[in-house]
N, C-alpha and C positions, 0 to 999 in steps of 0.2 A: 402589491400596493406600494412597496417601497420605490419601485421603478417609477410608477406614475406620480408619486408625491415629490419626486426630484424636480430640479429646475428645467430639465430638457425632456418634455413628454408630449405625446400626441393630444389633440383636443378631445378625442374620444378613443376608447379602445376596449375590445373584448379580451378576456383572459381566461385561464383555467382550461386550456386545451387538453390537459391530461384527463379531463372529465372525472376528476376526483375532488371536487371542491369540498371544503370542510362542512358545509351545510347539507350535503346530499344525504347522509344517513338520517338526519331528522326529517328531511323532506320525504324520504321513502317511508319512514315510520308513520308520520302523521297524515300522509296522503292516502295510505292504504292501498297503494298501487301494487304492492308485491314485487316491484322492480324499482331500481334506482331511476329517477327521472333524469333526462338530459338537461343539465343546467349550465348555461353559458353566461356568466356574469360579465358586466361591462362597467366602465367608469368614464366620466367626462369632466370637462372643465367648468363645472358649476358647483357652487358651495354645498348644496344639499339637495336631496331628492334622488329618487331611483324608480326604475321600472323593473320588476322581476317578472320574467317570462318563462313559462314551463310548457313546452310542447308535449302533447299526449296523443297517441294513436287510440282510437276507440277500441281496437282489439285488446288493449290492456285493461279495459273496463268491463263492467257487467254487460251482458247482452242487451241490446236496445238502447245503448248510450247515444245521446245526441247533444248538440250544443244547447238546444232549448231546455232539455232536462237538467243539464248542469247549471244553466243560468237560473232556472226556477228553484233548484235546490239551494244555490247560494243566496238568492233573493229571499227565500223563506227563512233561511238560517240567520241572516243579518237584518231582517225586517225591522227589528226594534233597536238596532245598534245606533248609538249616537255618533260613532266615528267611522264606521265601515259602510260604504255605499256601493251597491252593485249597479254598474253602469248599463246602458242599453246593450242588447245582444248583437254581436256581429259588427263587422266593419261598416256596412252601409248605415246602420242605425247610429253608430258612434259618429260617423261623418255627419249625418243629419242633425245630430245634437251639437255639432261644432266642437267636438272634444279632441279633434286632431289638429295640431298646428299645421296651417296651410293645407288642410284636408288630407294630410298624409302621415304626420309624425305625432307619436304619443310622447309628449314632453315629460321628462322625469322631474322637472322642478316646479310643476304647476301647483303642488300642495305645500310649497315651502312655508315654513313657520307654522305648521298646523299639526294636529294629532290625528288627522284624517287619513283614511286609506280608501282607494277606489279599486274595485275588482272588475275586470273586463273578461268576457268570454268571446274570443274570436274563433268562430267555428267554420268548418267546411264539411258538412255532413256527407256530401257526395264522395269526398276523399277519405272520410272516416278519421278526421283530424281536428284537433282543437288546440289553441294556444291560450292558456290562462295567464292573465297579467294582473299584477298588483302594482299600483302607483302610490307612492308614499314619500314623505319627507323622512329620510333615514335618521335624522337627528331629532325631529319632533315625534314621529311615531315609533322611533327606535327605542333603545333600552331606556333612555331617560323618560320619555313620555309614558312608556309602559310601567315604569316604576311609580310614577306619580299616579297614574290611573289605578294600578293595583293597590297602592296605599290608600287611596280614596275609598275603594271598594271594601278593603279590610277594615277601615275605620267607620264604615257606614255612611260615608259622605257621598254627595253627588259625584259620580265618576269623572265628570268634566271639570271639577274644581281645580283651578290652577293651570288648566291646560288651555 
């Protein structure tokens, strides 16, 4: 990050090619995959916002895994969430909902200045692959937003207070 934050940097860049990013252990622990996911972080020249993408082969999951089943599980889990929204399943439905910039790009800065998070499931059942994506404002939904939300919950307040 120090390189990117300097005066001379690219408008966008992926990093972590050693495949040992500091968040991989927690991703492996909480995903239940039993293996470290492949995580390729990237940064760009926008003030805030990010898209986290995790590619997964179905063979890593329980027998019978599919994009629809993953989407359904996420939708059920977050059905009552004020801040997490599960978006339409797959690229074609995401395009139909006009959620891709110019019909092709998942913009990282769409949720700027919010505490919201959007989850996407981009599946290819024929190939046995899925890419799970989360779009969020890393400053709003990041540590500061989480701290306010958790404090609200601990104090018995509406979790959205102050967000």
